[in-house]
Residue frames relative to the residue before (quaternion, step in Angstrom):
aa qw qx qy qz dx dy dz
X 1.0000 0.0000 0.0000 0.0000 0.00 0.00 0.00
X 0.7048 0.4577 -0.2919 0.4567 3.59 0.74 -0.95
X 0.6254 0.5331 -0.3431 0.4550 3.65 1.03 -0.63
X 0.6145 0.5423 -0.3133 0.4798 3.58 1.12 -0.82
X 0.6783 0.4712 -0.3186 0.4652 3.62 0.97 -0.84
X 0.6306 0.5704 -0.3129 0.4232 3.51 1.05 -0.84
X 0.6411 0.5405 -0.2678 0.4745 3.49 1.16 -0.87
X 0.6327 0.5445 -0.2729 0.4782 3.38 1.15 -0.86
X 0.6919 0.4627 -0.2574 0.4909 3.49 0.82 -1.13
X 0.7470 0.4390 -0.2935 0.4040 3.58 0.60 -0.91
X 0.5605 0.6167 -0.3652 0.4148 3.48 1.25 -0.64
X 0.6706 0.4958 -0.2404 0.4966 3.52 1.18 -0.80
X 0.6833 0.4670 -0.2879 0.4818 3.58 1.06 -0.79
X 0.7273 0.4560 -0.2238 0.4616 3.54 0.99 -0.89
X 0.8188 0.2552 -0.0391 0.5128 3.61 0.94 -1.02
X 0.3350 -0.7683 0.4745 0.2688 3.46 1.21 -0.34
X 0.6869 0.3940 -0.2789 0.5433 3.60 1.17 0.70
X 0.6450 -0.5336 0.4048 0.3680 3.53 -1.44 0.21
X 0.6426 -0.5827 0.3436 0.3599 3.53 -0.98 0.61
X 0.6458 0.5075 -0.3378 0.4596 3.64 0.92 -0.62
X 0.6816 0.4902 -0.3097 0.4464 3.54 1.02 -0.44
X 0.4851 0.6720 -0.4227 0.3666 3.68 1.21 -0.01
X 0.5003 -0.6160 0.5517 0.2567 3.40 -1.39 0.65
X 0.6720 -0.4799 0.3437 0.4471 3.70 -1.18 0.52
X 0.7039 0.4629 -0.3144 0.4375 3.62 0.61 -0.90
X 0.6387 0.5102 -0.3056 0.4883 3.58 1.17 -0.73
X 0.6523 0.5079 -0.3327 0.4537 3.51 1.02 -0.68
X 0.6505 0.5008 -0.3365 0.4613 3.60 0.97 -0.80
X 0.6466 0.4993 -0.3377 0.4675 3.63 1.03 -0.76
X 0.6278 0.5231 -0.3646 0.4464 3.58 0.98 -0.65
X 0.6781 0.5075 -0.3161 0.4274 3.63 0.91 -0.82
X 0.6597 0.5035 -0.3320 0.4484 3.53 1.05 -0.56
X 0.6309 0.5346 -0.2936 0.4795 3.44 1.13 -0.84
X 0.6640 0.5047 -0.2963 0.4654 3.60 0.95 -0.90
X 0.6644 0.5061 -0.3342 0.4368 3.64 0.94 -0.78
X 0.6586 0.5217 -0.3111 0.4442 3.51 1.04 -0.89
X 0.6732 0.5112 -0.2958 0.4450 3.44 1.01 -1.15
X 0.6343 0.5164 -0.3705 0.4401 3.65 0.89 -0.71
X 0.6441 0.5246 -0.3417 0.4395 3.68 0.87 -0.85
X 0.6634 0.4993 -0.3104 0.4629 3.58 0.96 -0.75
X 0.6484 0.5419 -0.3242 0.4252 3.59 0.96 -0.90
X 0.6227 0.5330 -0.3489 0.4543 3.46 1.04 -0.97
X 0.6807 0.4695 -0.3178 0.4640 3.72 0.72 -0.75
X 0.6322 0.5031 -0.3540 0.4711 3.61 0.96 -0.58
X 0.6981 0.4460 -0.3006 0.4726 3.72 0.92 -0.72
X 0.6786 0.4655 -0.2890 0.4892 3.52 1.24 -0.28
X 0.5323 0.6308 -0.4097 0.3885 3.55 1.23 0.18
X 0.6592 -0.5051 0.3717 0.4149 3.56 -1.21 0.45
X 0.6204 0.5810 -0.3304 0.4103 3.54 1.06 -0.80
X 0.6516 0.5229 -0.3254 0.4428 3.58 1.13 -0.56
X 0.4983 0.6750 -0.4423 0.3170 3.64 1.18 -0.30
X 0.8570 0.1012 -0.1253 0.4896 3.61 -1.05 0.90
X 0.4243 0.6624 -0.5107 0.3471 3.58 1.12 0.55
X 0.0150 -0.7878 0.6140 -0.0462 3.68 -0.61 1.15
X 0.3518 -0.6982 0.6018 0.1631 3.43 -1.25 0.93
X 0.3767 -0.6877 0.5674 0.2514 3.70 -0.81 0.96
X 0.5827 -0.6126 0.4327 0.3131 3.44 -1.29 0.98
X 0.5998 0.5512 -0.3613 0.4537 3.74 0.99 -0.62
X 0.7040 0.4667 -0.2718 0.4612 3.63 0.94 -0.80
X 0.6156 0.5089 -0.3209 0.5090 3.49 1.20 -0.50
X 0.6356 0.5006 -0.3304 0.4860 3.64 0.96 -0.78
X 0.6510 0.5031 -0.3471 0.4501 3.67 0.82 -0.82
X 0.6909 0.4697 -0.3169 0.4490 3.67 0.85 -0.83
X 0.6372 0.5243 -0.3371 0.4532 3.59 1.03 -0.52
X 0.6070 0.5651 -0.3054 0.4679 3.42 1.32 -0.63
X 0.5995 0.5227 -0.3163 0.5170 3.53 1.14 -0.76
X 0.6812 0.4469 -0.3581 0.4560 3.65 0.62 -0.79
X 0.6627 0.5027 -0.3491 0.4316 3.62 0.85 -0.69
X 0.5872 0.5907 -0.3509 0.4279 3.63 1.06 -0.63
X 0.5939 0.6091 -0.3610 0.3821 3.53 0.98 -0.58
X 0.7170 0.4304 -0.2051 0.5085 3.50 1.30 -0.40
X 0.5025 -0.6774 0.4378 0.3114 3.48 -1.08 0.97
X 0.8133 0.1173 -0.0226 0.5695 3.71 0.97 -0.68
X 0.6557 -0.4615 0.4289 0.4161 3.58 -1.40 0.34
X 0.6759 0.5127 -0.3098 0.4293 3.63 0.70 -0.97
X 0.5955 0.5564 -0.3358 0.4723 3.60 1.00 -0.80
X 0.6749 0.5197 -0.2620 0.4536 3.44 0.79 -1.23
X 0.7032 0.4674 -0.2802 0.4566 3.67 0.71 -1.05
X 0.7055 0.4804 -0.2873 0.4347 3.47 0.85 -0.87
X 0.6060 0.5316 -0.3312 0.4903 3.56 1.24 -0.43
X 0.6017 0.5296 -0.3365 0.4942 3.58 1.14 -0.72
X 0.6615 0.5283 -0.2890 0.4470 3.53 0.89 -0.99
X 0.6878 0.4868 -0.2857 0.4565 3.57 0.95 -0.88
X 0.6941 0.3687 -0.2810 0.5507 3.59 1.15 -0.36
X 0.5829 -0.5890 0.4302 0.3580 3.74 0.98 0.42
X 0.5917 0.5652 -0.3801 0.4313 3.65 0.91 0.64
X 0.0982 -0.7197 0.6794 0.1039 3.48 -1.40 0.32
X 0.7520 -0.4532 0.2299 0.4198 3.43 -1.35 0.10
X 0.6238 0.5635 -0.3061 0.4468 3.60 1.37 -0.55
X 0.6718 0.5009 -0.2354 0.4923 3.46 1.09 -1.12
X 0.6319 0.5188 -0.3301 0.4718 3.47 1.06 -0.76
X 0.6038 0.5294 -0.3461 0.4852 3.65 1.03 -0.68
X 0.6741 0.4797 -0.3436 0.4443 3.60 0.77 -0.79
X 0.7053 0.4932 -0.2977 0.4131 3.43 0.82 -0.96
X 0.6623 0.4613 -0.3295 0.4899 3.61 1.02 -0.71
X 0.5625 0.5610 -0.4019 0.4553 3.69 1.08 -0.35
X 0.6455 0.5005 -0.3234 0.4777 3.53 1.00 -0.98
X 0.6260 0.5539 -0.3322 0.4370 3.65 0.96 -0.85
X 0.6906 0.4724 -0.2934 0.4624 3.51 0.92 -1.01
X 0.5671 0.5833 -0.3695 0.4490 3.72 1.18 -0.51
X 0.6453 0.4801 -0.3299 0.4942 3.49 0.93 -1.06
X 0.6531 0.4962 -0.3510 0.4516 3.70 0.64 -0.80
X 0.6626 0.4997 -0.3376 0.4442 3.76 0.88 -0.68
X 0.6172 0.5281 -0.3234 0.4854 3.47 1.12 -0.80
X 0.6663 0.4928 -0.3005 0.4722 3.59 0.87 -0.83
X 0.6679 0.4810 -0.3306 0.4617 3.51 0.94 -0.70
X 0.6237 0.5266 -0.3509 0.4589 3.58 1.06 -0.51
X 0.6281 0.4933 -0.3221 0.5083 3.52 1.10 -0.72
X 0.6427 0.4957 -0.3498 0.4678 3.76 0.77 -0.79
X 0.6168 0.5762 -0.3457 0.4099 3.66 0.92 -0.74
X 0.6219 0.5273 -0.3327 0.4737 3.74 1.23 -0.57
X 0.4583 0.6798 -0.4738 0.3214 3.67 1.12 -0.10
X 0.5718 -0.5900 0.4302 0.3740 3.61 -1.05 0.56
X 0.4507 -0.6673 0.5204 0.2842 3.59 -1.01 0.74
X 0.4302 -0.6860 0.5511 0.2017 3.47 -1.16 1.11
X 0.1876 -0.7833 0.5832 0.1056 3.67 -0.75 0.99
X 0.6686 -0.5034 0.3646 0.4082 3.40 -1.31 0.22
X 0.6014 0.5411 -0.3564 0.4675 3.62 1.24 -0.58
X 0.6200 0.5214 -0.3468 0.4727 3.64 1.09 -0.77
X 0.6670 0.4904 -0.3220 0.4592 3.66 1.01 -0.73
X 0.6435 0.4768 -0.3527 0.4839 3.68 0.97 -0.70
X 0.6186 0.5283 -0.3829 0.4377 3.72 0.86 -0.67
X 0.6318 0.5567 -0.2992 0.4488 3.59 1.11 -0.79
X 0.6287 0.5624 -0.2721 0.4630 3.40 1.22 -1.20
X 0.7137 0.4843 -0.2404 0.4453 3.55 0.88 -1.02
X 0.6721 0.4912 -0.2494 0.4948 3.60 1.08 -0.70
X 0.7821 0.2733 -0.1137 0.5483 3.62 1.21 -0.57
X 0.0426 0.8541 -0.5172 0.0349 3.55 0.69 0.88
X 0.6559 0.5291 -0.3459 0.4126 3.54 1.05 -0.65
X 0.5268 0.6360 -0.3663 0.4287 3.60 1.32 -0.19
X 0.7943 0.3093 -0.0933 0.5146 3.48 1.19 -0.72
X 0.4141 0.6824 -0.4665 0.3810 3.42 1.33 0.62
X 0.2079 -0.7860 0.5768 0.0798 3.65 -0.33 1.31
X 0.3957 -0.6798 0.5858 0.1951 3.34 -1.19 1.09
X 0.5960 -0.5341 0.4199 0.4281 3.61 -1.18 0.33
X 0.0492 0.7961 -0.5986 0.0733 3.49 -1.11 0.79
X 0.2792 -0.7442 0.5918 0.1342 3.49 -1.27 0.49
X 0.3193 -0.6695 0.6280 0.2355 3.57 -1.20 0.69
X 0.0286 0.8491 -0.5264 0.0323 3.69 -0.29 1.13
X 0.1689 -0.7043 0.6725 0.1526 3.39 -1.45 0.40
X 0.0318 -0.8205 0.5670 0.0654 3.65 -1.09 0.43
X 0.2501 -0.6914 0.6487 0.1965 3.42 -1.47 0.19
X 0.0839 -0.7941 0.6020 -0.0069 3.58 -0.81 1.12
X 0.0562 0.7523 -0.6563 0.0050 3.51 -1.04 0.82
X 0.3374 -0.7601 0.5357 0.1464 3.55 -0.78 1.07
X 0.0698 -0.7905 0.6003 0.0990 3.50 -1.43 0.17
X 0.3748 -0.7345 0.5190 0.2252 3.68 -1.04 0.47
X 0.8186 0.0764 -0.0249 0.5688 3.72 0.90 -0.40
X 0.7370 -0.4615 0.3071 0.3866 3.48 -1.46 0.44
X 0.5867 0.5841 -0.3216 0.4595 3.59 1.06 -0.70
X 0.7245 0.4383 -0.2323 0.4785 3.48 0.80 -1.12
X 0.5545 0.5790 -0.3860 0.4565 3.60 1.13 -0.58
X 0.6685 0.5102 -0.3366 0.4238 3.61 0.71 -1.00
X 0.6331 0.5321 -0.3199 0.4623 3.55 1.04 -1.10
X 0.6722 0.5278 -0.2996 0.4241 3.66 0.86 -0.92
X 0.6261 0.5532 -0.3033 0.4583 3.34 0.96 -1.07
X 0.7090 0.4649 -0.2901 0.4439 3.70 0.82 -0.87
X 0.6073 0.5472 -0.3246 0.4759 3.41 1.28 -0.69
X 0.7192 0.4458 -0.2955 0.4434 3.53 0.79 -0.78
X 0.6173 0.5356 -0.3442 0.4621 3.53 1.12 -0.72
X 0.6130 0.5485 -0.3217 0.4689 3.61 1.13 -0.61
X 0.6766 0.4903 -0.2501 0.4891 3.62 1.00 -1.03
X 0.5777 0.5773 -0.4121 0.4039 3.69 1.08 -0.36
X 0.7092 0.4880 -0.2659 0.4337 3.46 0.99 -0.76
X 0.7119 0.4577 -0.2284 0.4812 3.50 1.40 -0.12
X 0.6610 0.4868 -0.2356 0.5201 3.55 1.40 -0.10
X 0.2069 0.8310 -0.5019 0.1218 3.51 0.95 0.73
X 0.7561 0.3063 -0.1973 0.5437 3.67 1.17 -0.30
X 0.6939 -0.5182 0.2973 0.4020 3.60 -1.10 0.37
X 0.6751 0.4811 -0.3037 0.4696 3.56 0.87 -0.96
X 0.6726 0.4456 -0.3607 0.4679 3.70 0.80 -0.46
X 0.6126 0.5386 -0.3497 0.4608 3.52 1.04 -0.62
X 0.6613 0.4948 -0.3119 0.4697 3.61 0.99 -0.84
X 0.6504 0.5017 -0.3311 0.4644 3.57 0.93 -0.78
X 0.6871 0.4826 -0.2949 0.4561 3.59 0.92 -0.75
X 0.5688 0.5702 -0.3381 0.4869 3.57 1.23 -0.56
X 0.6623 0.5212 -0.2883 0.4546 3.51 0.91 -1.08
X 0.7181 0.5061 -0.2003 0.4336 3.49 1.02 -0.95
X 0.8428 0.2718 -0.0509 0.4618 3.41 0.90 -1.19
X 0.6040 0.5994 -0.3718 0.3710 3.61 1.11 -0.83
X 0.2478 -0.7485 0.5964 0.1506 3.53 -1.15 0.64
X 0.4792 0.5992 -0.4643 0.4424 3.54 1.16 0.54
X 0.6486 -0.5436 0.4006 0.3513 3.57 -1.24 0.69
X 0.5954 0.6063 -0.3200 0.4189 3.56 1.36 -0.61
X 0.4662 0.6841 -0.4507 0.3339 3.44 1.30 -0.33
X 0.6148 0.5636 -0.3338 0.4392 3.65 1.05 -0.76
X 0.6937 0.4154 -0.2311 0.5411 3.52 1.28 -0.46
X 0.5266 -0.6817 0.3531 0.3651 3.54 1.39 0.30
X 0.7322 -0.4691 0.1668 0.4646 3.37 1.35 0.88
X 0.4679 0.7532 -0.3790 0.2650 3.47 1.40 -0.41
X 0.2408 -0.7478 0.6102 0.1027 3.67 -0.71 1.08
X 0.3790 -0.7248 0.4910 0.2998 3.58 1.07 -0.70
X 0.7148 -0.4215 0.2901 0.4766 3.63 -1.06 -0.27
X 0.0418 -0.7960 0.6032 -0.0270 3.47 -0.73 1.17
X 0.2777 -0.7493 0.5893 0.1191 3.48 -1.13 0.94
X 0.6251 -0.5058 0.3751 0.4613 3.68 -1.03 0.09
X 0.7677 0.3133 -0.3056 0.4681 3.43 -1.09 0.83
X 0.6266 0.5759 -0.3507 0.3907 3.54 1.21 0.16
X 0.6261 0.4988 -0.2996 0.5191 3.48 1.48 -0.48
X 0.6116 -0.3854 0.4974 0.4796 3.54 -1.54 -0.27
X 0.6030 -0.5762 0.4368 0.3371 3.43 -1.23 0.83
X 0.6322 0.5494 -0.3121 0.4485 3.58 1.06 -0.78
X 0.7323 0.4385 -0.2468 0.4589 3.61 0.95 -0.51
X 0.5882 0.6572 -0.3534 0.3118 3.65 1.08 -0.90
X 0.6482 0.5243 -0.3651 0.4143 3.68 0.64 -0.82
X 0.7036 0.4800 -0.2604 0.4546 3.49 0.85 -1.15
X 0.5933 0.5938 -0.3272 0.4340 3.59 1.05 -0.87
X 0.8102 0.2969 -0.1779 0.4731 3.48 0.68 -1.14
X 0.5679 0.5199 -0.4176 0.4824 3.54 1.19 0.45
X 0.5395 0.6461 -0.3919 0.3715 3.60 1.17 -0.19
X 0.4179 -0.6670 0.5750 0.2233 3.54 -1.12 0.68
X 0.5733 -0.5658 0.4173 0.4207 3.66 -1.11 0.43
X 0.7785 0.3049 -0.2572 0.4846 3.50 -0.78 1.10
X 0.6062 0.6078 -0.2980 0.4174 3.54 1.30 -0.46
X 0.2124 -0.7715 0.5819 0.1452 3.51 -1.03 0.81
X 0.5092 -0.7004 0.4406 0.2366 3.48 -0.91 1.03
X 0.5647 -0.5056 0.4984 0.4208 3.66 -1.34 0.16
X 0.6288 -0.5087 0.4113 0.4204 3.55 -1.27 0.14
X 0.1174 -0.8078 0.5777 -0.0026 3.50 -0.75 1.23
X 0.2645 -0.7696 0.5604 0.1542 3.55 -1.09 0.67
X 0.0749 -0.7664 0.6377 -0.0170 3.64 -0.96 0.94
X 0.7089 -0.4887 0.2764 0.4269 3.55 -1.12 0.26
X 0.7167 0.4742 -0.2287 0.4573 3.57 1.35 -0.42
X 0.7728 -0.2525 0.1745 0.5555 3.51 1.38 -0.20
X 0.5974 -0.5303 0.4522 0.3967 3.51 -1.36 -0.35
X 0.1146 -0.8053 0.5815 0.0134 3.53 -1.02 0.90
X 0.0757 -0.6853 0.6934 0.2093 3.37 -1.48 0.00
X 0.3007 -0.7682 0.5559 0.1027 3.55 -1.07 0.79
X 0.0672 -0.7752 0.6218 0.0887 3.57 -1.08 0.54
X 0.2593 -0.7637 0.5601 0.1894 3.63 -0.75 0.86
X 0.2174 -0.8195 0.5188 0.1097 3.43 -0.49 1.16
X 0.7937 -0.0222 0.0834 0.6022 3.53 1.15 -0.54
X 0.2672 -0.7326 0.6029 0.1685 3.55 -1.10 0.85
X 0.0929 -0.7768 0.6148 0.1001 3.60 -0.75 0.85
X 0.3407 -0.7766 0.5005 0.1741 3.61 -0.20 1.32
X 0.5663 -0.5620 0.5041 0.3307 3.52 -1.37 0.62
X 0.4738 0.6548 -0.5220 0.2725 3.63 -1.27 0.14
X 0.6851 -0.4531 0.4113 0.3953 3.46 -1.63 0.15
X 0.4259 -0.6864 0.5326 0.2524 3.48 -0.99 0.98
X 0.5415 -0.6142 0.4629 0.3394 3.59 -1.09 0.74
X 0.5809 -0.6289 0.4196 0.3017 3.43 -1.02 0.94
X 0.5977 0.5578 -0.3293 0.4724 3.69 1.14 -0.67
X 0.6606 0.5399 -0.2760 0.4426 3.56 1.08 -0.73
X 0.7853 0.2693 -0.1360 0.5406 3.61 1.06 -0.81
X 0.3786 0.7590 -0.4854 0.2120 3.63 1.15 0.03
X 0.7119 0.4468 -0.2681 0.4708 3.71 0.75 -1.02
X 0.5970 0.5156 -0.3644 0.4950 3.70 1.06 -0.36
X 0.6585 0.4948 -0.3392 0.4544 3.56 0.98 -0.77
X 0.6141 0.5342 -0.3303 0.4780 3.57 1.07 -1.02
X 0.6336 0.5016 -0.3567 0.4688 3.71 0.77 -0.93
X 0.7332 0.4481 -0.3002 0.4141 3.56 0.55 -1.12
X 0.6952 0.4389 -0.3115 0.4765 3.68 0.82 -0.68
X 0.5576 0.5927 -0.3668 0.4509 3.58 1.17 -0.32
X 0.6704 0.4656 -0.2624 0.5147 3.46 0.87 -1.05
X 0.6716 0.4513 -0.3643 0.4611 3.77 0.88 -0.68
X 0.6086 0.5618 -0.3351 0.4491 3.63 0.92 -0.56
X 0.6397 0.5096 -0.3044 0.4883 3.56 1.04 -1.06
X 0.6972 0.4779 -0.3067 0.4377 3.64 0.78 -1.03
X 0.6349 0.5223 -0.3382 0.4580 3.56 1.09 -0.74
X 0.6048 0.5877 -0.3229 0.4296 3.54 0.97 -0.80
X 0.6918 0.4999 -0.2550 0.4543 3.50 1.03 -1.15
X 0.6460 0.5491 -0.2851 0.4472 3.43 1.03 -1.13
X 0.6901 0.5031 -0.2826 0.4368 3.52 0.91 -1.02
X 0.6419 0.5368 -0.3029 0.4561 3.56 1.08 -0.86
X 0.6230 0.5484 -0.3025 0.4686 3.47 1.07 -1.00
X 0.6515 0.5465 -0.3020 0.4310 3.48 0.88 -1.06
X 0.7049 0.4436 -0.2795 0.4777 3.53 0.81 -0.96
X 0.6140 0.5551 -0.3409 0.4457 3.51 1.07 -0.69
X 0.6693 0.4885 -0.2769 0.4866 3.67 0.88 -0.89
X 0.6919 0.5020 -0.2887 0.4312 3.54 0.97 -0.97
X 0.5332 0.6409 -0.4161 0.3631 3.76 1.09 -0.24
């Protein structure tokens, strides 16, 4: 029962599809991973840390609902369970076991040393390249498409006329909402923060030549004609520590938690 569930779960995790749709090499790989995973989980659940671990009913129900949502219909769901030697009851038992394993690993991870602001600043000083921000612009745009040369001329005139009426951000936003044919029109034309290499090559030189608050000339890309507005210039350089401190703490905390789990499992398997 547990092996069937493991194969079902790992098939979706590893290959994003049901076990019966796997190729022979994928099926072989699935079997190897499932066997190894099953052995490790048995040791985890036999450890002292697993004592008194209880899975709340609501947590189990939520996870079972997530499994069900992977299938287009109830028939597909039940047929897949049957193919893997499972039914609703045995699936519940297997998922509960899975959640107990997760709870034990969470308990182990919680024992990892806390990351302090000093730890974060040391990391920041030792890895400056990770916090070197490239030059970027916060941009908005208006896009209008065309299907033939006649339409292009008409669109060009329309955008040229708009340029003279959108001198501030509120007017540009209103014009984008009304005229732009890009999905960003619903966000008032906002493209967001853009780095070099993220725009069409036809747009990038003009975009990065704009001053804050400046609107570009009419520009052509493979999808149509645009006007761009530079809402803000974000200069290149080292990001301030205060700006990245919490992200560093979060990153280092995740790393320490994973390391604590890996080391605990390594010792558990080596016994």
